[in-house]
C-alpha positions as CSV (number, residue, x, y, z in Angstrom):
1,X,92.1,114.6,124.5
2,X,90.8,116.5,127.6
3,X,87.1,116.8,128.4
4,X,87.6,120.4,129.5
5,X,89.1,123.8,128.5
6,X,90.6,126.7,130.5
7,X,89.7,130.3,129.6
8,X,92.5,132.5,130.8
9,X,93.6,136.1,130.5
10,X,96.6,138.1,131.7
11,X,94.9,141.4,132.6
12,X,91.9,143.1,134.0
13,X,88.9,143.9,131.8
14,X,90.0,141.7,128.9
15,X,86.4,140.8,128.0
16,X,86.8,137.1,128.5
17,X,83.1,136.8,129.4
18,X,82.4,136.9,125.7
19,X,84.6,133.8,125.2
20,X,83.0,132.1,128.2
21,X,79.4,132.7,127.0
22,X,80.2,131.9,123.4
23,X,82.0,128.7,124.3
24,X,79.2,127.6,126.6
25,X,76.7,128.2,123.8
26,X,78.8,126.2,121.3
27,X,79.5,123.4,123.7
28,X,75.8,123.0,124.6
29,X,75.0,122.6,121.0
30,X,77.5,119.8,120.6
31,X,77.6,118.1,124.0
32,X,74.8,116.6,126.1
33,X,76.0,117.8,129.5
34,X,78.2,120.8,130.0
35,X,79.6,121.9,133.4
36,X,81.1,125.2,134.5
37,X,83.8,125.8,137.1
38,X,85.7,128.9,138.4
39,X,88.6,127.8,140.7
40,X,89.1,131.3,142.1
41,X,86.5,134.0,142.4
42,X,86.3,137.5,143.8
43,X,85.0,138.0,147.3
44,X,81.3,138.6,147.4
45,X,78.9,140.0,150.0
46,X,76.7,137.9,152.1
47,X,73.4,137.2,150.3
48,X,75.0,137.8,146.9
49,X,76.6,135.5,144.4
50,X,79.7,135.8,142.1
51,X,78.4,137.6,139.0
52,X,80.2,135.4,136.5
53,X,78.9,132.2,138.0
54,X,75.4,133.5,138.5
55,X,75.2,134.7,134.8
56,X,76.4,131.4,133.3
57,X,74.4,129.1,135.6
58,X,71.2,131.2,135.1
59,X,71.4,131.8,131.4
60,X,72.3,128.2,130.4
61,X,70.1,126.7,133.1
62,X,72.9,124.6,134.5
63,X,72.1,122.1,137.2
64,X,75.1,123.0,139.3
65,X,74.9,124.3,142.9
66,X,76.7,127.7,143.3
67,X,79.0,126.1,146.0
68,X,80.1,123.4,143.5
69,X,80.9,125.9,140.8
70,X,84.0,127.4,142.6
71,X,86.7,126.4,145.0
72,X,88.1,129.6,146.7
73,X,87.4,133.3,147.1
74,X,90.4,135.6,146.5
75,X,90.8,136.5,150.1
76,X,90.8,132.8,151.2
77,X,93.4,132.0,148.5
78,X,95.7,134.8,149.7
79,X,95.4,133.6,153.3
80,X,96.3,130.0,152.2
81,X,99.2,131.2,150.2
82,X,100.6,133.3,153.1
83,X,100.4,130.2,155.2
84,X,102.4,128.2,152.6
85,X,99.4,126.0,151.8
86,X,99.2,126.5,148.0
87,X,99.4,122.7,147.7
88,X,96.2,122.3,149.7
89,X,94.5,124.9,147.5
90,X,95.4,122.9,144.4
91,X,94.1,119.7,146.0
92,X,90.7,121.2,146.7
93,X,90.5,122.7,143.2
94,X,91.3,119.4,141.6
95,X,88.8,117.5,143.8
96,X,86.0,119.9,143.0
97,X,86.9,119.9,139.3
98,X,87.0,116.1,139.2
99,X,83.5,115.9,140.8
100,X,82.2,118.0,137.9
101,X,84.2,116.1,135.3
102,X,82.6,112.8,136.4
103,X,79.1,114.3,136.1
104,X,79.5,116.2,132.8
105,X,80.6,115.4,129.3
106,X,82.7,118.6,129.2
107,X,83.6,121.3,131.7
108,X,84.4,124.9,130.9
109,X,86.9,126.3,133.4
110,X,87.1,130.1,133.7
111,X,90.3,131.7,135.1
112,X,90.7,134.7,137.4
113,X,89.7,138.2,136.4
114,X,92.8,140.2,137.6
115,X,90.8,142.6,139.7
116,X,91.1,143.4,143.4
117,X,93.8,142.1,145.7
118,X,96.3,139.5,144.6
119,X,96.6,140.3,140.9
120,X,100.4,139.9,141.1
121,X,100.2,136.1,141.5
122,X,97.3,135.5,139.2
123,X,99.2,134.6,136.0
124,X,101.3,132.0,137.6
125,X,98.3,130.7,139.5
126,X,96.2,130.3,136.4
127,X,99.1,128.4,134.7
128,X,99.5,126.2,137.7
129,X,95.8,125.4,137.9
130,X,95.5,124.5,134.2
131,X,98.6,122.3,134.4
132,X,97.3,120.4,137.5
133,X,93.9,119.9,135.9
134,X,95.6,118.7,132.8
135,X,93.5,120.7,130.4
136,X,94.3,123.0,127.5
137,X,93.8,126.8,127.5
138,X,92.4,129.6,125.5
139,X,94.0,133.0,126.2
140,X,92.2,136.3,125.9
141,X,93.8,139.7,125.8
142,X,92.5,143.3,125.3
143,X,93.9,145.6,122.6
144,X,92.7,148.8,124.4
145,X,95.5,151.4,124.9
146,X,98.2,149.3,123.2
147,X,100.2,149.7,120.0
148,X,100.3,146.6,117.8
149,X,103.8,145.6,118.9
150,X,102.8,146.0,122.6
151,X,99.7,144.0,122.1
152,X,101.4,141.1,120.2
153,X,104.3,141.0,122.7
154,X,102.0,140.9,125.8
155,X,99.8,138.2,124.3
156,X,102.9,136.1,123.3
157,X,104.3,136.4,126.9
158,X,101.0,135.1,128.2
159,X,101.1,132.2,125.7
160,X,104.7,131.4,126.6
161,X,103.8,131.4,130.4
162,X,101.4,128.5,129.7
163,X,103.6,126.7,127.1
164,X,106.7,126.7,129.2
165,X,104.8,124.8,131.9
166,X,103.6,122.3,129.2
167,X,100.0,123.6,129.1
168,X,98.7,123.3,125.6
169,X,97.3,126.6,124.2
170,X,94.6,125.8,121.6
171,X,93.7,129.4,120.7
172,X,94.4,133.1,121.5
173,X,91.9,135.9,121.2
174,X,92.7,139.5,120.4
175,X,89.7,141.2,122.0
176,X,88.5,144.8,122.0
177,X,90.4,145.7,118.8
178,X,89.4,148.6,116.6
179,X,87.5,147.1,113.6
180,X,90.0,148.4,111.0
181,X,92.8,146.7,112.9
182,X,91.3,143.2,113.2
183,X,93.4,141.7,110.3
184,X,96.5,143.5,111.5
185,X,96.2,141.9,115.0
186,X,95.6,138.4,113.5
187,X,98.6,138.7,111.1
188,X,100.8,140.0,113.9
189,X,100.0,137.1,116.2
190,X,100.2,134.5,113.5
191,X,103.7,135.7,112.7
192,X,105.1,134.7,116.1
193,X,102.8,131.9,117.3
194,X,103.0,128.2,116.2
195,X,100.7,127.4,113.2
196,X,98.6,125.0,115.2
197,X,97.4,127.7,117.6
198,X,94.1,129.2,116.4
199,X,94.2,133.1,116.2
200,X,91.0,135.1,116.4
201,X,90.4,138.8,116.7
202,X,87.2,140.5,118.1
203,X,86.2,144.2,117.6
204,X,85.4,146.5,120.4
205,X,81.5,146.3,120.8
206,X,80.1,149.5,122.2
207,X,76.9,148.0,123.6
208,X,79.1,145.6,125.7
209,X,81.3,148.3,127.1
210,X,78.5,150.7,128.0
211,X,77.3,150.3,131.7
212,X,73.7,149.7,132.6
213,X,71.8,151.9,135.1
214,X,72.0,148.9,137.5
215,X,75.8,148.9,137.4
216,X,75.9,152.7,137.9
217,X,73.6,152.4,140.9
218,X,75.7,149.7,142.5
219,X,79.0,151.7,141.8
220,X,77.6,154.9,143.2
221,X,75.6,153.3,146.0
222,X,72.7,155.3,144.8
223,X,69.0,155.3,145.8
224,X,66.4,154.5,143.2
225,X,63.6,157.0,143.2
226,X,61.8,156.0,140.0
227,X,62.0,153.5,137.1
228,X,62.9,150.3,139.0
229,X,61.7,148.3,135.9
230,X,64.2,149.9,133.6
231,X,67.5,149.4,135.4
232,X,68.9,147.4,132.4
233,X,68.9,150.7,130.3
234,X,72.3,151.0,128.6
235,X,74.2,154.2,129.2
236,X,76.1,155.3,126.1
237,X,77.0,158.9,127.1
238,X,76.6,161.2,130.1
239,X,76.3,165.0,130.4
240,X,75.9,167.5,133.2
241,X,72.7,169.6,133.3
242,X,74.2,172.8,134.7
243,X,73.0,175.3,132.1
244,X,69.6,176.6,131.2
245,X,67.2,174.0,129.9
246,X,66.9,175.4,126.3
247,X,70.7,175.2,126.0
248,X,71.0,171.8,127.7
249,X,68.5,170.1,125.4
250,X,71.0,170.6,122.5
251,X,73.4,168.3,124.4
252,X,71.1,165.3,124.8
253,X,72.2,162.2,123.0
254,X,70.7,158.8,122.5
255,X,71.2,156.5,125.6
256,X,72.4,159.6,127.4
257,X,72.6,159.9,131.2
258,X,71.5,163.2,132.7
259,X,73.5,164.4,135.7
260,X,72.1,167.3,137.6
261,X,71.6,168.6,141.2
262,X,68.3,167.4,142.7
263,X,66.9,170.9,142.9
264,X,67.0,171.5,139.2
265,X,63.4,170.7,138.5
266,X,63.6,172.4,135.1
267,X,66.4,170.0,133.9
268,X,64.6,167.0,135.4
269,X,61.2,167.7,133.9
270,X,62.7,168.9,130.6
271,X,64.8,165.7,130.2
272,X,61.8,163.5,130.9
273,X,59.7,165.4,128.4
274,X,62.4,165.2,125.8
275,X,62.5,161.5,126.3
276,X,58.8,161.3,125.4
277,X,59.2,163.6,122.4
278,X,59.9,162.2,118.9
279,X,62.1,165.2,118.3
280,X,64.7,164.3,120.9
281,X,66.8,161.2,121.6
282,X,65.8,158.7,124.3
283,X,67.7,159.1,127.6
284,X,68.7,156.2,129.8
285,X,68.3,157.8,133.2
286,X,68.8,160.8,135.5
287,X,71.2,161.2,138.4
288,X,70.4,163.7,141.1
289,X,73.6,164.9,142.9
290,X,74.3,166.6,146.1
291,X,72.0,164.6,148.4
292,X,69.1,166.7,147.2
293,X,65.7,165.2,146.4
294,X,63.1,167.2,144.5
295,X,60.4,168.8,146.5
296,X,57.0,167.0,147.0
297,X,55.2,168.8,144.2
298,X,57.9,167.8,141.6
299,X,57.9,164.2,142.9
300,X,54.1,164.1,142.5
301,X,54.4,165.4,139.0
302,X,56.9,162.7,138.0
303,X,54.8,160.0,139.6
304,X,52.0,160.9,137.2
305,X,54.0,160.4,134.0
306,X,53.2,157.4,131.9
307,X,56.8,156.6,131.1
308,X,59.7,157.2,133.6
309,X,63.3,156.4,133.1
310,X,65.4,155.5,136.2
311,X,65.9,158.5,138.4
312,X,68.5,158.0,141.2
313,X,69.9,160.1,144.0
314,X,73.5,160.2,145.3
315,X,75.2,162.0,148.1
316,X,78.3,163.2,146.3
317,X,78.6,166.3,144.1
318,X,78.4,166.5,140.4
319,X,82.2,166.6,139.8
320,X,82.9,163.5,141.9
321,X,80.0,161.6,140.3
322,X,81.1,162.3,136.7
323,X,84.6,161.0,137.5
324,X,83.2,157.8,139.0
325,X,80.9,157.1,136.1
326,X,83.7,157.6,133.6
327,X,85.7,154.8,135.4
328,X,83.0,152.2,135.5
329,X,83.9,148.9,133.7
330,X,80.6,147.3,132.5
331,X,79.9,143.7,133.3
332,X,77.5,141.1,131.8
333,X,75.0,139.9,134.4
334,X,72.3,137.3,134.5
335,X,69.2,139.3,133.7
336,X,70.6,141.3,130.8
337,X,69.6,139.0,128.0
338,X,70.6,141.5,125.3
339,X,74.2,141.7,126.4
340,X,74.4,137.9,126.7
341,X,73.0,137.4,123.2
342,X,75.3,140.0,121.8
343,X,78.3,138.3,123.4
344,X,77.3,134.9,122.0
345,X,76.6,136.4,118.6
346,X,80.0,138.2,118.6
347,X,81.8,135.0,119.5
348,X,80.1,133.0,116.7
349,X,80.8,135.7,114.2
350,X,84.5,136.2,114.9
351,X,85.7,132.9,116.4
352,X,86.6,130.0,114.2
353,X,84.1,127.7,115.9
354,X,84.5,124.8,113.5
355,X,88.3,124.7,113.9
356,X,88.0,124.7,117.7
357,X,85.3,122.1,117.6
358,X,87.5,119.8,115.6
359,X,90.2,120.1,118.3
360,X,87.7,119.3,121.0
361,X,85.9,116.5,119.2
362,X,87.6,113.5,120.9
363,X,84.3,112.1,122.0
364,X,80.8,111.7,120.6
365,X,77.5,111.8,122.4
366,X,74.5,109.8,121.3
367,X,71.0,111.4,121.0
368,X,69.8,115.0,120.8
369,X,69.5,117.0,124.0
370,X,67.3,120.1,124.2
371,X,70.3,122.5,124.4
372,X,71.9,120.8,121.5
373,X,68.7,121.0,119.5
374,X,68.2,124.7,120.3
375,X,71.8,125.5,119.5
376,X,71.6,123.8,116.2
377,X,68.3,125.5,115.3
378,X,69.9,129.0,115.7
379,X,73.0,127.9,113.9
380,X,71.0,126.6,111.0
381,X,68.8,129.6,110.8
382,X,71.8,131.8,110.5
383,X,73.3,129.9,107.6
384,X,70.6,131.2,105.2
385,X,69.2,134.3,106.7
386,X,65.4,134.8,106.2
387,X,62.9,137.6,106.7
388,X,60.1,137.0,109.2
389,X,57.1,139.3,109.7
390,X,55.5,139.6,113.2
391,X,52.0,141.1,112.8
392,X,51.3,141.8,116.5
393,X,53.4,144.9,117.1
394,X,51.1,146.1,119.9
395,X,52.1,143.2,122.1
396,X,55.0,143.8,124.6
397,X,56.2,140.2,124.1
398,X,56.6,140.6,120.4
399,X,58.7,143.8,120.9
400,X,60.9,142.1,123.6
401,X,61.4,139.0,121.3
402,X,62.3,141.3,118.3
403,X,64.9,143.0,120.5
404,X,66.4,139.7,121.5
405,X,66.3,138.3,117.9
406,X,68.1,141.5,116.8
407,X,70.9,140.8,119.4
408,X,71.1,137.2,118.2
409,X,71.5,138.4,114.6
410,X,69.6,135.4,113.4
411,X,66.8,136.8,111.1
412,X,65.6,140.0,109.4
413,X,62.3,141.2,111.0
414,X,59.4,143.3,110.0
415,X,56.8,144.3,112.7
416,X,53.2,145.4,111.7
417,X,52.0,148.2,113.9
418,X,52.0,151.9,114.8
419,X,55.7,153.1,114.9
420,X,55.0,155.8,117.4
421,X,53.2,153.4,119.8
422,X,56.1,150.9,119.4
423,X,58.7,153.6,120.1
424,X,56.7,154.4,123.3
425,X,56.6,150.8,124.4
426,X,60.4,150.4,123.7
427,X,61.0,153.4,126.1
428,X,58.6,151.9,128.7
429,X,60.3,148.5,128.5
430,X,63.8,150.0,128.6
431,X,65.3,147.8,125.9
432,X,67.8,148.1,123.1
433,X,65.8,148.4,119.8
434,X,67.5,149.5,116.6
435,X,64.7,150.9,114.4
436,X,67.1,151.1,111.5
437,X,67.3,147.3,111.4
438,X,63.7,146.4,112.1
439,X,61.0,147.6,109.7
440,X,57.8,148.9,111.2
441,X,54.8,148.7,108.8
442,X,51.4,150.3,109.2
443,X,49.2,148.5,106.6
444,X,47.0,151.5,105.6
445,X,50.2,153.6,105.1
446,X,52.2,150.9,103.2
447,X,53.2,151.4,99.6
448,X,51.9,147.9,99.0
449,X,48.5,148.3,100.5
450,X,46.6,148.9,97.2
451,X,48.5,146.1,95.5
452,X,47.8,143.6,98.3
453,X,44.1,144.5,98.3
454,X,43.9,144.0,94.5
455,X,45.8,140.7,94.8
456,X,43.4,139.4,97.4
457,X,40.4,140.6,95.4
458,X,41.7,138.7,92.3
459,X,42.3,135.5,94.4
460,X,39.0,135.6,96.2
461,X,36.5,137.3,93.8
462,X,35.1,133.8,92.9
463,X,34.1,133.6,96.6
464,X,32.1,136.8,96.2
465,X,34.8,139.1,97.7
466,X,34.5,142.6,96.4
467,X,37.4,145.1,96.2
468,X,36.0,147.1,99.1
469,X,35.9,144.0,101.2
470,X,39.5,143.2,100.2
471,X,40.6,146.6,101.3
472,X,38.9,146.2,104.6
473,X,40.5,142.9,105.2
474,X,44.0,144.0,104.3
475,X,44.0,146.5,107.1
476,X,43.9,143.5,109.4
477,X,47.4,142.6,110.5
478,X,47.0,138.9,110.0
479,X,45.8,139.3,106.4
480,X,48.5,141.9,105.7
481,X,51.3,139.8,107.2
482,X,50.2,136.7,105.3
483,X,50.0,138.7,102.0
484,X,53.6,139.8,102.6
485,X,54.6,136.1,102.7
486,X,52.5,135.3,99.7
487,X,54.0,138.1,97.6
488,X,57.6,137.3,98.7
489,X,58.1,140.4,100.7
490,X,58.7,138.2,103.8
491,X,59.8,134.6,104.0
492,X,57.5,133.6,106.8
493,X,55.1,134.8,109.5
494,X,54.7,134.2,113.2
495,X,51.5,135.3,114.9
496,X,49.0,134.3,117.5
497,X,50.3,136.0,120.7
498,X,47.2,138.2,120.6
499,X,45.0,136.4,118.1
500,X,43.2,133.0,117.9
501,X,44.6,130.1,115.9
502,X,41.8,130.6,113.4
503,X,42.6,134.3,112.9
504,X,46.2,133.4,112.2
505,X,45.7,130.4,109.9
506,X,42.6,131.4,107.9
507,X,44.3,133.9,105.6
508,X,47.0,131.3,104.9
509,X,44.4,128.6,104.0
510,X,42.7,131.1,101.7
511,X,45.5,132.1,99.5
512,X,48.9,130.6,100.5
513,X,47.2,127.2,100.5
514,X,48.6,123.7,100.9
515,X,51.6,122.1,99.1
516,X,50.7,120.0,96.0
517,X,51.5,116.8,97.9
518,X,49.5,117.8,101.0
519,X,45.7,117.7,101.5
520,X,45.8,118.7,105.1
521,X,47.5,121.4,107.3
522,X,48.8,119.9,110.5
523,X,51.1,120.9,113.3
524,X,53.9,119.5,115.5
525,X,55.5,120.6,118.8
526,X,59.1,119.9,119.5
527,X,59.0,118.6,123.0
528,X,62.4,119.3,124.7
529,X,62.5,116.8,127.5
530,X,65.4,116.4,130.0
531,X,67.4,114.0,127.9
532,X,65.8,114.0,124.4
533,X,63.7,115.9,121.9
534,X,60.4,114.3,120.7
535,X,58.0,115.4,118.0
536,X,54.3,115.6,119.0
537,X,51.6,115.8,116.3
538,X,49.0,117.0,115.7
539,X,48.3,119.0,118.9
540,X,46.8,122.2,117.5
541,X,44.9,122.0,114.2
542,X,42.8,118.9,113.3
543,X,40.0,118.0,115.8
544,X,39.3,114.5,114.6
545,X,41.3,113.4,111.5
546,X,40.3,110.5,109.3
547,X,42.7,107.5,108.9
548,X,43.9,109.0,105.6
549,X,44.5,112.4,107.3
550,X,46.2,110.8,110.2
551,X,48.6,108.9,107.9
552,X,49.5,112.2,106.1
553,X,50.1,113.9,109.5
554,X,52.4,111.0,110.4
555,X,54.4,111.3,107.2
556,X,54.7,115.1,107.4
557,X,55.8,114.8,111.0
558,X,58.4,112.2,110.2
559,X,59.8,114.4,107.4
560,X,59.8,117.4,109.8
561,X,61.7,115.3,112.4
562,X,64.3,114.2,109.9
563,X,64.7,117.7,108.6
564,X,65.4,119.0,112.1
565,X,68.1,116.3,112.8
566,X,65.9,113.9,114.8
567,X,65.8,110.3,113.5
568,X,62.1,109.6,113.0
569,X,60.7,106.5,114.8
570,X,57.0,107.0,114.5
571,X,54.5,105.8,117.2
572,X,50.8,105.9,116.1
573,X,49.2,106.3,119.6
574,X,46.1,104.7,120.8
575,X,44.6,103.2,124.0
576,X,45.9,99.7,123.1
577,X,49.1,98.2,121.6
578,X,49.3,95.8,118.7
579,X,46.3,93.7,117.7
580,X,44.6,93.4,121.1
581,X,42.4,96.4,121.0
582,X,39.0,96.7,119.3
583,X,36.8,99.7,118.4
584,X,36.4,102.4,115.8
585,X,39.2,104.7,117.3
586,X,41.8,102.0,117.5
587,X,40.8,100.7,114.0
588,X,41.4,104.2,112.6
589,X,44.9,104.2,114.0
590,X,45.6,100.7,112.7
591,X,44.4,101.7,109.2
592,X,46.5,104.9,109.2
593,X,49.6,102.9,110.1
594,X,48.9,100.6,107.2
595,X,48.6,103.5,104.8
596,X,51.9,105.0,106.0
597,X,53.7,101.6,105.6
598,X,52.3,101.4,102.0
599,X,53.3,105.0,101.1
600,X,56.6,105.2,103.0
601,X,58.1,101.8,103.5
602,X,61.4,103.6,104.5
603,X,59.9,104.9,107.7
604,X,60.1,103.0,111.1
605,X,56.6,103.1,112.4
606,X,54.5,101.2,115.0
607,X,50.8,101.4,115.6
608,X,48.5,101.2,117.3
609,X,50.7,101.6,120.4
610,X,50.2,103.1,123.9
611,X,52.2,106.1,125.1
612,X,54.1,104.2,127.8
613,X,55.0,101.4,125.4
614,X,56.2,104.0,122.8
615,X,58.6,105.9,125.2
616,X,59.6,103.5,128.0
617,X,62.1,100.9,127.0
618,X,61.1,98.4,129.6
619,X,57.4,98.6,128.8
620,X,58.0,98.6,125.1
621,X,60.2,95.5,125.3
622,X,57.5,93.8,127.3
623,X,54.5,94.6,125.1
624,X,56.2,94.7,121.6
625,X,59.6,92.9,121.9
626,X,60.3,92.8,118.2
627,X,59.5,96.5,117.4
628,X,62.0,99.0,116.1
629,X,60.0,101.8,117.6
630,X,58.6,100.6,120.9
631,X,60.4,102.2,123.9
632,X,62.3,104.6,121.6
633,X,59.8,106.5,119.7
634,X,60.8,110.0,118.6
635,X,57.7,111.0,116.7
636,X,54.4,110.6,118.5
637,X,51.2,110.9,116.5
638,X,48.0,111.4,118.5
639,X,44.6,110.1,117.2
640,X,42.8,113.4,117.8
641,X,43.2,117.0,118.9
642,X,41.7,116.4,122.3
643,X,44.3,113.7,123.2
644,X,47.2,115.6,121.6
645,X,46.6,119.0,123.0
646,X,46.0,117.8,126.5
647,X,49.0,115.4,126.4
648,X,51.5,118.0,125.2
649,X,50.3,120.4,127.9
650,X,50.4,117.8,130.6
651,X,53.9,116.7,129.7
652,X,55.0,120.4,129.5
653,X,53.6,121.3,132.9
654,X,54.4,118.2,134.8
655,X,58.0,117.6,133.5
656,X,59.1,121.2,132.9
657,X,59.7,120.4,129.2
658,X,60.2,123.2,126.7
659,X,57.5,123.0,124.0
660,X,58.6,124.7,120.8
661,X,55.7,125.2,118.4
662,X,53.2,124.6,117.0
663,X,55.0,124.5,113.7
664,X,52.5,124.1,110.9
665,X,53.1,121.5,108.2
666,X,51.6,121.4,104.7
667,X,51.5,125.0,103.7
668,X,53.2,126.3,100.6
669,X,55.0,129.0,102.7
670,X,55.6,129.0,106.4
671,X,53.0,130.6,108.7
672,X,53.2,129.6,112.4
673,X,50.8,130.1,115.2
674,X,51.6,131.1,118.8
675,X,49.6,130.4,121.9
676,X,48.1,133.5,123.5
677,X,49.9,132.5,126.7
678,X,53.3,132.3,124.9
679,X,56.5,133.6,126.5
680,X,59.2,135.7,124.8
681,X,61.3,132.6,124.5
682,X,58.4,130.8,122.8
683,X,58.2,133.6,120.2
684,X,62.0,133.5,119.6
685,X,62.0,129.7,119.2
686,X,59.0,129.8,116.8
687,X,60.6,132.6,114.7
688,X,63.8,130.5,114.4
689,X,61.9,127.3,113.2
690,X,59.9,129.4,110.8
691,X,63.1,130.8,109.3
692,X,64.4,127.2,108.9
693,X,61.2,126.2,107.2
694,X,61.6,129.1,104.9
695,X,65.0,127.7,103.8
696,X,63.0,125.0,102.0
697,X,62.1,122.1,104.1
């Protein structure tokens, strides 16, 4: 079977980007190295890149040069065709594809977009390219503006165009179908297509069809006056501010775009004030028409506002501008993470991924790459959805992460904080944030506050805690969030972006406590290196563990490794390997290794062993030739916190590895700590592993 697949369409604006992004995400979870190739792309301006290629290479961090990811621009293709050199075109396309095929385990090839010049030849060209590359196809078609019969007939014609040239069609996708017609579309296609062709139907997703302010600016060639940081704001509706302000305010809608002449200071300031008000919906931006910019006094007034949506100026009049906006077809671009996550989530929800994977599973790849690991984490978290509480609602990174997690549709989320302040931050950040799907909790106003305080008092009164003290503590977000987990109102907690490790973990130690079989709480990092994922422990909790504690950390880390799909080969690290070293520290590691072997004879373990002997096959073979672990360790246990913390940070910084964690081990319920220097991606990854822990590791 082929090591590639061709994503094709037969029309403009079919939404095939959803399929491309979803397939890339799926493939990277199952295949070590995935390539991406577009034989023909639209012409692009000097200094800019093709949007499709830029989005895929950037989001999936593919190590492919832009020039290697395509063969021809549309204009160069047409010139070659007019010269009768279509054979030369195919030769170059095949050559470029084969270069990628040699480097990657699988290559996703995306066909043309049927826009601009040359659309008349595109269907035949896509069929010709797929045939000459010798790869099967997936065909995507849009249901917008078609009857069921028209839609089924047009998709069948596209299928037949490939099949008549002996190009295998693995699947067809009915895209942008009204939700109530999804089953009708599938049944209609199944009635005329062969049974071995997978048929999938996707609904029209409003957040994907809505343009962003950035797209509107590019389409209108507009000048940005204010709000450069919020150009990803999604525009759901637009309306013209030509009436008096008190009447126009009634026409404002959520994600609305205000269109008004630049001299209507009343509409401009009224719309901005309404955006700040809790009594009116949030707007996405303001367009000033007629080549009129507000006078200096109004500009100065706007500059002094705390929150400003994008305000842009255009030369054309209001009538012309409204027509242009109505005709904009939204795209998915590299820095719009929410649209990308929504696309991937839509694909996973509506596409029969397992059926397609079985068609593509002609080869197997050994090992676990970082992308495979991350893909499998998200997939596993989605299987048994859990509820995670984020106590630090005042931190921008938490709000951004919650928005992304919402788009990924992977967990249920509660945020502890002030709802009004969070709403203001959402406006300032210019992100999608569905407050109906994320619960915002203010501890002192919560219906559970008194119950939580009483529960804490009963649990800790033997430690001289009074009810008044309990009430004071339960105002603290860490205590309140941990109590939510203890009481079963949340399945896990992630904190530490704005608090110390001690502040995060202390409440858990006080009343969630350790598992019956555990005497120590420890941590691991999943270190996602270029070609493998390793488990590092303990790098965050225990300063100087005893031999007994070190043995328990090793056993817990091995079990964690196995639970997350990584075969545990445990290296007990020290400054010497084997029996050569002497001294208290190496003796401690040696004793810990003996304890693990006695308690868990099923585990592959080596110790004491040096880091290089543990991970480098050549060194491992030289120093410990008969070891099952040396040179191939997947679980690395450090003798103390000083060594572990510095090593994980050194590896992370010097190699560019992604460090997911720390994930805490040994607690009865999952509570995980973030670094105060964490990124949004760090928060998302930690939430996902917390959700998996909550499934019952």
